[in-house]
Rosetta silent file (secondary structure, phi, psi, omega in degrees, C-alpha in Angstrom):
SEQUENCE: MTDEILSRIKKLRRYLVKNELDSALITDLKNVFYYSGYTGTSAYLVIGLDFLYLMTDFRYITQAKEQCPHYEIIDIRQNDIKKLCANLEMTGFENLSISYNFYIKFKSVFKNLVCMNGAILEFRAKKSAAEIKNIKKAVDIADKAFTHILKFAKEGMTEIEVANEIDFFMKKNGASGNSFDTICASGKRGALPHGFPTSKKLENGDLVVLDYGCVYNGYCSDITRTFAVGDVTGEAKKVYDTVLKAQKEAEDFLSAGKKCADAHILAAKIIDESYCGYFGHALGHGVGLDIHEQPTLAPKNESVLCAGNIVTVEPGIYIPSFCGVRIEDMVCIKRDGIEILTKSDKDLKVI
SCORE:     score description
SCORE:     0.000 S_00000001
   1 L     0.000  134.278 -177.888  -92.527  130.182 -122.222 S_00000001
   2 L   -74.817  158.706  175.407  -91.876  130.366 -125.909 S_00000001
   3 H   -59.531  -32.600 -179.274  -94.406  131.567 -128.437 S_00000001
   4 H   -63.928  -42.154  178.548  -94.312  128.069 -129.915 S_00000001
   5 H   -65.785  -40.560  176.956  -95.526  126.461 -126.701 S_00000001
   6 H   -61.584  -37.587  177.346  -98.295  129.044 -126.402 S_00000001
   7 H   -64.317  -39.363  177.903  -99.298  128.251 -129.978 S_00000001
   8 H   -63.956  -40.618  179.278  -99.495  124.542 -129.123 S_00000001
   9 H   -64.094  -42.220  177.941 -101.712  125.307 -126.125 S_00000001
  10 H   -59.982  -42.129  179.423 -104.036  127.400 -128.308 S_00000001
  11 H   -64.464  -40.756  177.932 -104.324  124.534 -130.784 S_00000001
  12 H   -65.035  -40.116  179.438 -105.118  122.105 -127.962 S_00000001
  13 H   -65.207  -35.461  175.581 -107.753  124.464 -126.573 S_00000001
  14 H   -63.324  -38.685  176.641 -109.421  124.654 -129.995 S_00000001
  15 H   -62.667  -43.328 -179.300 -109.530  120.864 -129.958 S_00000001
  16 H   -60.498  -47.065 -179.823 -111.119  120.906 -126.497 S_00000001
  17 H   -61.381  -45.806 -178.744 -113.840  123.334 -127.565 S_00000001
  18 H   -59.867  -33.509 -176.954 -114.547  121.384 -130.748 S_00000001
  19 L  -102.129   16.380  175.468 -114.935  118.181 -128.735 S_00000001
  20 L    57.436   42.228  174.911 -116.991  119.758 -125.939 S_00000001
  21 L  -112.346  151.208  179.040 -114.264  119.353 -123.338 S_00000001
  22 L  -110.367    0.319 -179.646 -113.295  121.980 -120.776 S_00000001
  23 E  -167.307  164.401  175.841 -109.835  120.642 -119.905 S_00000001
  24 E  -132.243  135.319  176.017 -107.077  118.197 -120.790 S_00000001
  25 E  -100.504  114.778 -176.431 -105.070  115.989 -118.428 S_00000001
  26 E  -107.790  113.103 -173.913 -101.523  115.577 -119.807 S_00000001
  27 L  -113.273  -28.006  178.477  -99.624  112.722 -118.161 S_00000001
  28 L   -67.784  126.447 -174.490  -97.016  111.558 -120.686 S_00000001
  29 H   -62.936  -29.292  176.311  -93.776  113.345 -119.753 S_00000001
  30 H   -66.482  -37.653  178.176  -92.902  113.963 -123.415 S_00000001
  31 H   -75.962  -30.504  172.278  -96.231  115.734 -123.829 S_00000001
  32 H   -59.626  -45.907  176.652  -95.717  117.599 -120.555 S_00000001
  33 H   -61.946  -43.481 -176.957  -92.485  118.922 -122.093 S_00000001
  34 H   -59.046  -37.701 -175.796  -94.248  119.657 -125.410 S_00000001
  35 H  -100.060   -3.473 -176.960  -96.853  121.878 -123.733 S_00000001
  36 H  -139.229  -26.781 -173.477  -94.772  123.455 -120.969 S_00000001
  37 L    87.968    1.866 -179.328  -91.009  123.094 -121.477 S_00000001
  38 L   -73.199  134.330 -176.554  -90.725  121.217 -118.175 S_00000001
  39 L  -117.395    9.451  177.698  -87.907  118.630 -118.130 S_00000001
  40 L   -71.746  177.108 -174.333  -88.346  117.020 -114.720 S_00000001
  41 L  -106.762    7.556  177.924  -89.248  113.381 -114.221 S_00000001
  42 L  -149.703  112.797  177.819  -92.464  113.760 -112.240 S_00000001
  43 L   178.574  159.946  165.983  -95.383  116.019 -113.179 S_00000001
  44 E  -144.417  160.088 -178.473  -98.654  116.239 -115.036 S_00000001
  45 E  -111.654  147.411  164.464 -100.551  119.131 -116.562 S_00000001
  46 E  -123.128  111.554 -177.551 -104.151  120.189 -116.397 S_00000001
  47 E  -106.500  113.548  177.828 -104.824  122.583 -119.260 S_00000001
  48 E  -101.424 -179.097  179.818 -108.170  124.362 -119.098 S_00000001
  49 L   -71.265  -21.528 -179.579 -109.767  126.897 -121.405 S_00000001
  50 L  -140.848   19.765  176.732 -108.574  129.730 -119.175 S_00000001
  51 L  -150.881  161.270  177.681 -105.976  128.248 -116.813 S_00000001
  52 E  -137.123  116.072  177.217 -102.741  126.225 -116.830 S_00000001
  53 E  -112.989  134.374  167.464 -101.783  123.964 -113.925 S_00000001
  54 E  -114.733  117.843 -176.802  -98.541  122.020 -113.569 S_00000001
  55 E  -100.008  124.936  176.468  -98.854  119.454 -110.798 S_00000001
  56 E  -152.861 -170.925  179.805  -95.684  118.136 -109.183 S_00000001
  57 L  -116.109  179.648 -172.271  -94.114  117.562 -105.787 S_00000001
  58 H   -50.103  -37.340 -175.177  -91.661  119.409 -103.564 S_00000001
  59 H   -59.715  -28.159 -170.339  -88.575  118.090 -105.397 S_00000001
  60 H  -117.161    5.647 -175.354  -89.468  119.917 -108.619 S_00000001
  61 H   -59.794  -49.093 -178.570  -91.330  123.065 -107.513 S_00000001
  62 H   -63.589  -44.975  178.882  -88.385  125.436 -108.038 S_00000001
  63 H   -59.851  -45.125 -178.292  -87.453  123.876 -111.360 S_00000001
  64 H   -62.927  -40.072  179.328  -91.047  124.037 -112.607 S_00000001
  65 H   -64.908  -35.997  179.547  -91.362  127.714 -111.650 S_00000001
  66 H   -72.230  -39.662 -174.428  -88.176  128.518 -113.543 S_00000001
  67 H   -86.325  -23.769 -170.081  -89.068  126.543 -116.672 S_00000001
  68 L  -131.171   66.589 -173.785  -92.819  127.189 -116.857 S_00000001
  69 L   -66.338  -20.692 -179.724  -93.608  130.792 -115.863 S_00000001
  70 L   -85.867   -6.441  179.294  -97.035  130.797 -117.541 S_00000001
  71 L   -97.803  146.854  167.287  -98.210  127.828 -115.458 S_00000001
  72 E   -83.310  120.522 -175.807  -99.528  127.884 -111.930 S_00000001
  73 E   -89.745  122.218 -175.194  -97.285  125.386 -110.148 S_00000001
  74 E  -112.198  121.292  173.934  -99.223  123.155 -107.767 S_00000001
  75 E   -79.566  111.986 -172.757  -97.528  121.123 -105.027 S_00000001
  76 L   -66.901  -17.233  179.857  -99.613  117.945 -105.037 S_00000001
  77 L   -90.051  -14.098 -177.250  -98.747  117.228 -101.409 S_00000001
  78 L  -110.194   -3.699 -175.653  -99.840  120.642 -100.154 S_00000001
  79 L  -128.684  150.027  175.079 -103.022  121.134 -102.211 S_00000001
  80 L   -86.101   97.346 -175.222 -106.390  119.408 -102.553 S_00000001
  81 H   -64.240  -37.487  179.227 -106.293  118.556 -106.260 S_00000001
  82 H   -61.644  -41.693  178.616 -109.881  117.314 -106.285 S_00000001
  83 H   -68.449  -38.085 -178.939 -111.098  120.631 -104.904 S_00000001
  84 H   -62.970  -33.357 -176.425 -108.900  122.561 -107.335 S_00000001
  85 L  -105.074   17.322 -172.814 -110.479  120.748 -110.302 S_00000001
  86 L   -63.022  -29.026 -175.945 -114.015  120.571 -108.887 S_00000001
  87 L   -86.809   -1.135 -179.769 -115.540  122.859 -111.522 S_00000001
  88 L   -82.803  129.197 -176.817 -114.289  120.810 -114.476 S_00000001
  89 L   -97.307  -41.482 -175.715 -117.057  118.823 -116.141 S_00000001
  90 L  -135.670  113.220 -175.487 -115.349  117.019 -119.055 S_00000001
  91 E  -116.844  122.703  175.607 -111.615  116.306 -119.035 S_00000001
  92 E   -78.467  142.858  178.296 -109.776  114.688 -121.918 S_00000001
  93 E  -133.096  161.638 -176.633 -107.023  112.245 -120.998 S_00000001
  94 L   -88.661   95.869 -176.551 -104.193  110.449 -122.803 S_00000001
  95 L   -66.979  -19.953 -175.698 -105.372  106.871 -123.059 S_00000001
  96 L   -84.518  -10.399 -174.749 -102.119  105.749 -124.714 S_00000001
  97 L  -125.596   -4.584 -173.802  -99.841  106.659 -121.823 S_00000001
  98 L  -101.068  134.810  178.078 -101.796  106.249 -118.602 S_00000001
  99 L   -77.373  163.644  179.483 -101.749  103.050 -116.546 S_00000001
 100 H   -62.865  -40.128 -179.479 -104.921  101.518 -115.162 S_00000001
 101 H   -61.290  -42.231  178.769 -103.852  102.357 -111.608 S_00000001
 102 H   -71.173  -32.880  176.624 -103.413  106.020 -112.479 S_00000001
 103 H   -59.937  -45.177  178.127 -106.684  106.002 -114.395 S_00000001
 104 H   -62.390  -40.535  178.994 -108.477  104.861 -111.233 S_00000001
 105 H   -61.397  -46.750 -177.943 -106.641  107.531 -109.240 S_00000001
 106 H   -72.489  -26.115  175.782 -107.639  110.303 -111.637 S_00000001
 107 H   -60.895  -28.203  179.902 -111.218  109.016 -111.806 S_00000001
 108 L   -80.971  -11.750 -177.655 -111.503  110.004 -108.165 S_00000001
 109 L  -100.390  -44.130 -174.216 -110.328  113.557 -108.969 S_00000001
 110 L  -102.825  141.827 -176.253 -112.108  114.453 -112.213 S_00000001
 111 L   -62.831  -47.651 -178.560 -115.855  114.236 -112.723 S_00000001
 112 L  -140.135  123.941  176.020 -115.658  112.809 -116.240 S_00000001
 113 E  -104.268  127.708 -176.843 -112.607  111.514 -118.103 S_00000001
 114 E  -120.008  127.893 -178.085 -112.926  111.339 -121.879 S_00000001
 115 E   -65.519  129.370  178.729 -110.432  109.471 -124.062 S_00000001
 116 L   -92.915    0.115  170.942 -108.580  111.767 -126.493 S_00000001
 117 L    51.690   43.476  174.262 -107.533  108.826 -128.717 S_00000001
 118 L    71.727   18.985 -177.858 -103.992  109.942 -129.407 S_00000001
 119 H   -58.821  -38.720 -177.946 -104.958  113.409 -130.660 S_00000001
 120 H   -65.916  -36.718  177.480 -101.831  114.958 -129.148 S_00000001
 121 H   -64.580  -32.558  175.311  -99.607  112.464 -130.960 S_00000001
 122 H   -67.561  -40.338  176.859 -101.263  113.550 -134.196 S_00000001
 123 H   -61.020  -41.033 -176.620 -100.478  117.190 -133.353 S_00000001
 124 H   -70.810  -17.079 -174.989  -96.854  116.244 -132.697 S_00000001
 125 L   -65.678  -29.324  178.995  -96.470  114.479 -136.056 S_00000001
 126 E   -97.655  113.928 -173.685  -96.035  117.767 -137.918 S_00000001
 127 L   -86.879  145.019  175.433  -92.790  119.374 -136.801 S_00000001
 128 L   -83.788  171.489  178.290  -92.154  123.108 -136.539 S_00000001
 129 H   -60.361  -39.190  179.900  -89.028  124.833 -137.809 S_00000001
 130 H   -67.208  -39.606  178.309  -87.605  124.893 -134.260 S_00000001
 131 H   -65.369  -43.367  179.848  -88.246  121.179 -133.790 S_00000001
 132 H   -61.654  -37.450  178.452  -86.646  120.357 -137.136 S_00000001
 133 H   -61.650  -43.970  178.516  -83.584  122.378 -136.138 S_00000001
 134 H   -65.960  -40.251  179.160  -83.146  120.314 -132.967 S_00000001
 135 H   -64.925  -41.311  178.236  -83.678  117.061 -134.861 S_00000001
 136 H   -59.864  -38.105  178.537  -81.105  118.084 -137.465 S_00000001
 137 H   -66.545  -41.603  178.006  -78.573  118.650 -134.702 S_00000001
 138 H   -63.322  -38.656  178.041  -79.309  115.214 -133.226 S_00000001
 139 H   -67.081  -40.519 -179.522  -78.891  113.672 -136.696 S_00000001
 140 H   -61.156  -41.313  178.048  -75.629  115.555 -137.248 S_00000001
 141 H   -62.358  -42.869  179.486  -74.178  114.120 -134.041 S_00000001
 142 H   -66.099  -39.762  176.121  -75.181  110.614 -135.139 S_00000001
 143 H   -58.743  -45.980 -179.664  -73.672  111.162 -138.595 S_00000001
 144 H   -64.360  -31.597  177.744  -70.382  112.222 -137.048 S_00000001
 145 H   -65.390  -36.071  178.346  -70.452  109.143 -134.844 S_00000001
 146 H   -67.850  -43.688  176.460  -70.562  106.930 -137.946 S_00000001
 147 H   -57.252  -42.360 -179.741  -67.598  108.736 -139.489 S_00000001
 148 H   -65.736  -44.440 -173.146  -65.744  108.257 -136.219 S_00000001
 149 H   -69.165  -27.215  176.657  -66.589  104.572 -135.802 S_00000001
 150 H   -64.825  -28.726  177.158  -65.303  103.715 -139.277 S_00000001
 151 H   -84.771  -28.262 -174.483  -61.879  104.909 -138.104 S_00000001
 152 H   -84.741  -43.086 -172.479  -62.187  103.310 -134.670 S_00000001
 153 L   -68.933  141.494 -179.488  -63.571   99.827 -135.414 S_00000001
 154 L  -141.101  153.477  172.045  -61.116   97.038 -136.179 S_00000001
 155 L   -55.730  136.172 -178.838  -61.227   93.317 -136.856 S_00000001
 156 L    95.688  -14.980  176.578  -61.102   91.520 -133.506 S_00000001
 157 L   -76.919  147.131  179.703  -62.976   94.258 -131.642 S_00000001
 158 E   -83.770  159.059  175.826  -66.183   93.163 -129.908 S_00000001
 159 H   -58.744  -39.544  179.897  -69.656   94.432 -130.747 S_00000001
 160 H   -62.541  -41.771  179.151  -69.901   95.821 -127.218 S_00000001
 161 H   -62.110  -40.824  179.157  -66.692   97.821 -127.666 S_00000001
 162 H   -65.174  -47.335 -179.106  -68.020   99.320 -130.897 S_00000001
 163 H   -62.631  -42.528  179.828  -71.394  100.202 -129.363 S_00000001
 164 H   -62.727  -37.294  179.719  -69.801  101.741 -126.275 S_00000001
 165 H   -67.263  -39.423  176.046  -67.578  103.926 -128.417 S_00000001
 166 H   -60.023  -48.085 -178.359  -70.584  105.201 -130.380 S_00000001
 167 H   -60.225  -46.112 -179.158  -72.413  106.040 -127.147 S_00000001
 168 H   -63.326  -44.090 -178.432  -69.410  107.825 -125.676 S_00000001
 169 H   -60.584  -45.256 -177.294  -68.749  109.788 -128.866 S_00000001
 170 H   -63.427  -42.850  179.436  -72.322  111.075 -129.114 S_00000001
 171 H   -67.824  -36.866  178.334  -72.394  112.250 -125.501 S_00000001
 172 H   -64.970  -25.728 -174.990  -68.961  113.827 -125.869 S_00000001
 173 L  -107.454   25.594  167.990  -70.259  115.761 -128.886 S_00000001
 174 L   113.436   -6.975  179.085  -73.368  117.315 -127.400 S_00000001
 175 L   -76.816  144.407  175.937  -75.976  114.593 -126.953 S_00000001
 176 L   -84.104  -15.029  179.359  -77.805  114.407 -123.639 S_00000001
 177 E   171.608 -177.425  175.536  -78.191  110.658 -124.059 S_00000001
 178 E   -82.768  148.232  174.260  -79.127  107.846 -126.422 S_00000001
 179 L   -83.540  -14.894  172.284  -82.537  107.833 -128.065 S_00000001
 180 L  -167.954  169.876  179.950  -82.528  104.014 -127.660 S_00000001
 181 L   -67.243  130.020 -177.073  -80.032  101.273 -126.817 S_00000001
 182 L   -63.559  134.503  176.982  -77.380  101.063 -129.525 S_00000001
 183 E  -101.835  130.802  171.305  -77.581   98.036 -131.812 S_00000001
 184 E  -140.443  114.570 -177.234  -74.416   96.426 -133.158 S_00000001
 185 E  -135.401  122.638 -173.966  -74.795   93.044 -134.858 S_00000001
 186 E  -115.761  153.659  177.494  -72.075   91.471 -136.972 S_00000001
 187 H    57.605 -132.056 -179.514  -71.900   88.532 -139.369 S_00000001
 188 H   -61.645  -28.218 -178.935  -74.718   86.024 -138.842 S_00000001
 189 H   -69.083  -16.249  176.634  -76.036   88.109 -135.940 S_00000001
 190 H   -63.202  -18.093  177.662  -76.883   90.841 -138.430 S_00000001
 191 H   -74.372   -5.357  173.659  -79.953   88.781 -139.314 S_00000001
 192 L   -90.972  109.000 -175.799  -81.381   89.842 -135.926 S_00000001
 193 L   -55.226  -33.000  176.347  -83.150   93.152 -136.690 S_00000001
 194 L  -118.956   57.626 -177.506  -82.621   94.253 -133.074 S_00000001
 195 L   -81.383   93.737 -179.516  -79.365   92.458 -132.392 S_00000001
 196 L   -66.853  151.475 -171.330  -78.021   94.143 -129.292 S_00000001
 197 L   -64.274  145.309  179.312  -74.228   94.052 -128.911 S_00000001
 198 L  -130.168 -172.038  177.730  -72.446   91.028 -127.486 S_00000001
 199 L   -82.677    4.556  176.574  -68.892   89.887 -126.887 S_00000001
 200 L   -60.271  138.535  179.984  -68.747   88.515 -130.445 S_00000001
 201 E   -91.123  147.621  174.310  -65.697   89.838 -132.263 S_00000001
 202 L   -68.006  130.698 -176.426  -65.774   91.491 -135.674 S_00000001
 203 L  -120.691  153.102  177.470  -64.413   89.007 -138.201 S_00000001
 204 L   -56.935  131.299 -177.950  -63.083   89.320 -141.731 S_00000001
 205 L    94.272   -8.626  179.159  -65.983   89.053 -144.181 S_00000001
 206 L   -71.635  142.299  157.678  -68.611   90.271 -141.693 S_00000001
 207 E   -94.110  137.234 -176.464  -71.274   92.777 -142.516 S_00000001
 208 E  -120.360  120.402  179.994  -71.887   94.868 -139.387 S_00000001
 209 E   -95.340  122.829  175.122  -75.253   96.527 -138.740 S_00000001
 210 E  -114.938  124.117  176.975  -75.192   99.662 -136.564 S_00000001
 211 E  -131.769  119.103 -172.965  -78.496  101.192 -135.469 S_00000001
 212 E  -160.181  173.594  177.151  -78.296  104.047 -132.975 S_00000001
 213 L  -174.227  172.014 -178.281  -79.328  107.604 -132.234 S_00000001
 214 E  -138.791  172.550  179.704  -79.094  110.368 -129.689 S_00000001
 215 E  -114.872  132.098  176.184  -81.141  113.051 -127.987 S_00000001
 216 E  -133.451  122.136 -176.920  -80.489  116.771 -128.414 S_00000001
 217 L    50.905   35.442  177.004  -82.683  119.349 -126.632 S_00000001
 218 L    91.596  -10.224 -173.848  -85.242  116.592 -126.114 S_00000001
 219 E  -107.161  145.290 -169.918  -85.383  115.492 -129.775 S_00000001
 220 E   -99.238  156.550  165.863  -84.220  112.159 -131.155 S_00000001
 221 L  -124.400  161.223 -177.108  -82.206  110.905 -134.082 S_00000001
 222 L  -152.841  117.105 -176.797  -82.198  107.402 -135.566 S_00000001
 223 E  -137.621  141.439  170.182  -79.655  106.118 -138.089 S_00000001
 224 E  -128.789  131.886  172.259  -78.661  102.700 -139.400 S_00000001
 225 E  -134.363  149.302  177.096  -75.599  101.974 -141.462 S_00000001
 226 E  -120.235  126.407  177.810  -74.045   98.653 -142.441 S_00000001
 227 E  -122.414  169.846 -176.403  -70.303   98.383 -143.050 S_00000001
 228 E  -113.502  146.568  171.990  -67.971   95.545 -144.002 S_00000001
 229 L  -102.118  105.001 -172.015  -64.957   94.030 -142.285 S_00000001
 230 L    77.601  171.567 -177.374  -62.667   93.307 -145.220 S_00000001
 231 L   -66.845  134.960  177.439  -63.947   93.071 -148.766 S_00000001
 232 L  -118.707  123.299 -178.926  -67.452   91.695 -149.127 S_00000001
 233 L  -131.312 -173.332  175.345  -68.489   90.347 -152.515 S_00000001
 234 H    65.065 -137.597 -172.356  -70.950   87.880 -154.004 S_00000001
 235 H   -63.384  -39.115 -178.972  -74.304   87.311 -152.305 S_00000001
 236 H   -62.691  -40.873  178.088  -73.615   89.576 -149.338 S_00000001
 237 H   -66.846  -36.541  177.094  -72.845   92.508 -151.636 S_00000001
 238 H   -62.961  -40.471  176.911  -76.024   91.765 -153.613 S_00000001
 239 H   -59.313  -47.298 -179.507  -78.022   91.917 -150.383 S_00000001
 240 H   -59.905  -48.110 -176.731  -76.512   95.313 -149.579 S_00000001
 241 H   -64.409  -33.307  178.759  -77.161   96.705 -153.073 S_00000001
 242 H   -67.518  -43.317  178.253  -80.771   95.489 -152.996 S_00000001
 243 H   -62.776  -44.039 -178.884  -81.453   97.259 -149.697 S_00000001
 244 H   -63.667  -40.015  177.396  -79.848  100.448 -150.983 S_00000001
 245 H   -63.464  -44.274  179.898  -81.929  100.334 -154.177 S_00000001
 246 H   -61.420  -40.734  179.776  -85.145   99.822 -152.195 S_00000001
 247 H   -66.394  -45.828 -177.701  -84.318  102.772 -149.980 S_00000001
 248 H   -60.209  -45.629 -177.814  -83.439  105.087 -152.853 S_00000001
 249 H   -68.193  -35.353  176.502  -86.634  104.344 -154.769 S_00000001
 250 H   -66.121  -42.196  179.739  -88.758  104.772 -151.632 S_00000001
 251 H   -66.702  -37.622  177.215  -87.101  108.110 -150.886 S_00000001
 252 H   -64.471  -28.149 -178.805  -87.604  109.255 -154.490 S_00000001
 253 H   -77.363  -33.399 -168.757  -91.299  108.391 -154.110 S_00000001
 254 L   -68.598  139.838  170.662  -91.954  110.227 -150.852 S_00000001
 255 L  -172.263  169.483  174.952  -93.617  113.647 -150.652 S_00000001
 256 L   -58.850  140.351  179.529  -96.583  115.325 -148.996 S_00000001
 257 L    94.574  -12.856  179.446  -99.837  113.762 -150.162 S_00000001
 258 L   -84.894  147.256  177.502  -98.412  110.254 -150.634 S_00000001
 259 E   -74.754  138.773  178.143  -99.877  107.323 -148.701 S_00000001
 260 H   -58.851  -43.621 -177.536  -97.662  105.851 -146.007 S_00000001
 261 H   -61.165  -36.742 -175.499  -98.512  102.317 -147.108 S_00000001
 262 H   -64.422  -34.140  178.281  -97.489  102.956 -150.705 S_00000001
 263 H   -65.885  -44.016  178.022  -93.905  103.782 -149.724 S_00000001
 264 H   -62.895  -46.140 -177.130  -93.578  100.513 -147.824 S_00000001
 265 H   -60.124  -39.322  179.189  -95.159   98.502 -150.633 S_00000001
 266 H   -62.166  -49.028 -179.196  -92.756  100.002 -153.172 S_00000001
 267 H   -65.387  -41.758 -178.463  -89.662   99.107 -151.130 S_00000001
 268 H   -64.479  -35.475  179.436  -90.973   95.644 -150.248 S_00000001
 269 H   -63.218  -41.645  179.338  -91.655   94.851 -153.902 S_00000001
 270 H   -63.956  -44.589  179.999  -88.038   95.578 -154.831 S_00000001
 271 H   -66.651  -41.390 -176.358  -86.725   93.396 -152.004 S_00000001
 272 H   -64.774  -22.111  179.268  -89.183   90.572 -152.686 S_00000001
 273 H   -61.498  -31.039 -179.336  -87.937   90.218 -156.254 S_00000001
 274 H  -119.024  -25.720 -173.140  -84.728   88.650 -154.912 S_00000001
 275 H  -137.726   58.212 -177.025  -85.278   88.060 -151.192 S_00000001
 276 L   -63.328  131.253  177.738  -88.958   87.368 -150.636 S_00000001
 277 L    90.956   -0.819 -176.798  -89.834   86.913 -146.976 S_00000001
 278 L  -108.004   10.862  174.030  -86.680   88.487 -145.571 S_00000001
 279 L  -125.251  100.130 -168.267  -88.037   92.013 -144.979 S_00000001
 280 L  -112.867    5.765 -179.611  -90.486   91.737 -142.106 S_00000001
 281 L  -120.912  172.277  179.299  -90.872   95.174 -140.534 S_00000001
 282 L   -66.348  154.465 -178.989  -92.359   98.504 -141.581 S_00000001
 283 L   -65.524  -30.202 -177.537  -90.335  100.734 -143.882 S_00000001
 284 E  -175.313 -179.915 -177.106  -90.187  103.530 -141.336 S_00000001
 285 E  -153.890  159.233  174.819  -91.669  105.548 -138.508 S_00000001
 286 E   -69.186  154.646  177.667  -91.956  109.090 -137.285 S_00000001
 287 L  -137.953  140.314  177.622  -89.267  110.508 -134.996 S_00000001
 288 L  -168.235 -118.171  174.768  -89.405  113.486 -132.652 S_00000001
 289 L   -66.634  -31.474  173.422  -89.588  113.690 -128.877 S_00000001
 290 L  -107.620  156.077 -179.879  -90.030  109.915 -128.994 S_00000001
 291 L   -74.237  -25.516  174.054  -88.013  107.546 -131.126 S_00000001
 292 L  -123.411  113.967  179.892  -91.229  106.055 -132.526 S_00000001
 293 E  -133.169  179.167  170.922  -93.966  108.522 -133.402 S_00000001
 294 E   -78.461  151.626   -3.909  -96.598  109.026 -136.047 S_00000001
 295 E   -89.772  164.238  174.844  -96.709  108.526 -138.956 S_00000001
 296 E  -107.156  138.054  175.636  -95.539  104.990 -139.682 S_00000001
 297 E   -89.471   73.205 -174.149  -94.587  103.854 -143.173 S_00000001
 298 L  -113.425  153.781 -172.649  -96.395  100.558 -142.678 S_00000001
 299 L   -65.087  -18.176  179.855  -98.162   98.374 -145.254 S_00000001
 300 L  -111.040    8.169 -179.055 -101.625   98.894 -143.760 S_00000001
 301 L   -89.466  106.001 -177.170 -101.327  102.585 -142.905 S_00000001
 302 L   -88.443    2.938  179.500 -103.605  104.428 -145.314 S_00000001
 303 L   -69.512  160.409 -173.530 -102.902  107.852 -143.810 S_00000001
 304 E  -108.109  138.388  178.715 -101.332  110.527 -145.985 S_00000001
 305 L   -70.901  150.322  176.040  -98.013  112.246 -145.356 S_00000001
 306 L  -132.038  158.392  178.573  -97.901  116.005 -144.855 S_00000001
 307 L   -58.966  133.079 -178.059  -95.170  118.615 -145.016 S_00000001
 308 L   103.180  -14.092  171.799  -93.337  118.718 -141.702 S_00000001
 309 E   -67.293  140.280  171.510  -93.503  114.999 -140.991 S_00000001
 310 E  -119.979  121.692 -175.803  -90.122  113.515 -140.136 S_00000001
 311 E  -132.832  158.907  170.603  -89.837  109.805 -140.785 S_00000001
 312 E   -89.339  153.701  171.163  -87.206  107.117 -141.116 S_00000001
 313 E  -127.717  105.839 -167.354  -86.723  105.141 -144.318 S_00000001
 314 L  -140.474   66.875  174.322  -85.111  101.873 -143.281 S_00000001
 315 L   -65.942  155.987  178.761  -85.536   98.825 -145.526 S_00000001
 316 E  -153.641  158.186  173.143  -83.666   95.716 -144.494 S_00000001
 317 E  -129.645  130.759 -174.573  -82.937   92.141 -145.452 S_00000001
 318 E  -131.401  106.432 -176.113  -82.336   89.536 -142.736 S_00000001
 319 E  -110.501  107.804 -177.234  -81.213   86.058 -143.804 S_00000001
 320 L   -54.218  141.082  178.623  -80.782   83.667 -140.850 S_00000001
 321 L    65.763   11.579  177.646  -77.359   82.040 -140.519 S_00000001
 322 L  -129.290  -73.945 -178.670  -75.973   84.325 -143.220 S_00000001
 323 E  -167.549  172.234  172.523  -76.175   88.098 -142.762 S_00000001
 324 E  -139.087  149.465  176.628  -78.345   91.133 -142.301 S_00000001
 325 E  -139.337  130.408  168.927  -78.364   94.568 -143.910 S_00000001
 326 E  -139.043  139.923  176.068  -80.330   97.656 -142.957 S_00000001
 327 L  -129.155  125.901 -172.892  -79.795  101.209 -144.196 S_00000001
 328 E  -132.488  126.578  169.874  -81.741  103.984 -142.493 S_00000001
 329 E  -111.717  157.709  163.201  -82.111  107.676 -143.170 S_00000001
 330 E  -104.386  134.682 -177.497  -84.219  110.280 -141.452 S_00000001
 331 E  -131.384  149.852  175.300  -86.093  112.483 -143.910 S_00000001
 332 E  -104.453  125.804 -178.602  -88.279  115.563 -143.665 S_00000001
 333 E   -76.279  130.614  177.645  -91.379  115.468 -145.842 S_00000001
 334 E  -116.846  169.588  179.727  -91.808  118.452 -148.145 S_00000001
 335 L   -63.348  -31.907 -175.125  -94.626  119.453 -150.488 S_00000001
 336 L  -119.940   23.013  179.508  -92.623  118.393 -153.538 S_00000001
 337 E   153.741 -140.242  179.976  -90.352  115.671 -152.158 S_00000001
 338 E  -141.671  160.258  165.136  -88.117  115.208 -149.131 S_00000001
 339 E  -110.148  119.795  177.999  -85.052  116.597 -147.441 S_00000001
 340 E   -80.883  115.464 -176.384  -82.717  113.788 -146.431 S_00000001
 341 L   -81.540  -32.783 -178.693  -81.412  114.767 -143.015 S_00000001
 342 L   -79.084  119.804 -172.888  -78.959  111.876 -142.637 S_00000001
 343 L  -101.402   -8.391 -177.376  -75.791  112.798 -144.536 S_00000001
 344 L   -58.781  136.230  179.105  -73.596  109.728 -143.949 S_00000001
 345 L   -58.271  139.062 -178.412  -72.377  108.136 -147.179 S_00000001
 346 L  -106.860    3.109  168.357  -74.316  104.991 -148.105 S_00000001
 347 L   -64.426  143.795 -175.957  -71.724  103.344 -150.342 S_00000001
 348 L   -63.821  116.476 -179.226  -70.624  100.167 -148.576 S_00000001
 349 L   -89.287  143.668 -178.408  -67.722  101.152 -146.337 S_00000001
 350 E  -120.475  131.462  175.725  -64.913   98.705 -145.601 S_00000001
 351 L  -107.359    0.000    0.000  -62.704   98.755 -142.506 S_00000001
């Protein structure tokens, strides 16, 4: 177990003491990984003030012992879990990830379950140097995929063909998988913010929105770029330039201590001057083990950014029956500004 994981456990235990809890039940697999390094698909943790249990079944016992040497590995089919946890009086649980059926199941095991209200997600919002390194690698793979697709994509190719090539390229270059299903939407379909790829062919004059990302060592990337098929001028080019301006000014604004809502409001104001009503989602969101994490750059989020947050900055304009444009970077919040992790050129590229 790395020193970083031990540090996370210590921080969680301080939270437990402060909130008069004697244990935490960790059920979300991303959080299981965060606190143990375990990468299997079935397990939960019980973290006490002086013990660490990883509960799983026969299929994963050997793997868990190899990955989590500081945990006592419990085979849930061979042990009485209720008896094992009988001395626990107050156990915090993850209300955001547990189903009602599992809640009822755990109610029969633990004396008292107390909602932790997303505290662990708040801990995860501030990334360590090691986490940032993994995220940078995931972003680098996605950046290279954009460079590749500009050479690969051609007029007459389908959206599905383009998306499949992106997916293949990322996995070929070190990704363990996609961080979400790749979006490719061309021409009028670009006005669908989540326009998943279809058999529509790329046509001359289309703007093509690509939104994709990959996973590296458990950490996600998220990038959106919009390119053109043939020269794009007039209103479509104005839409692109407006989105790019909104993004640049929002990124120039961001730093530790700034309100999340203020960044969104700034970008939305720029877009609304020419395209009021055509930017309908939040400016950005946190990225880490999950593709959507805290904090969110949303218009009603009054929370303040801190150094170590990694967020997307992704303004967009979506005009039905015409086109859509979104440009998305991932940035790391610093005390005096940001580090833009996404390196792909944002001048409108033409294939």
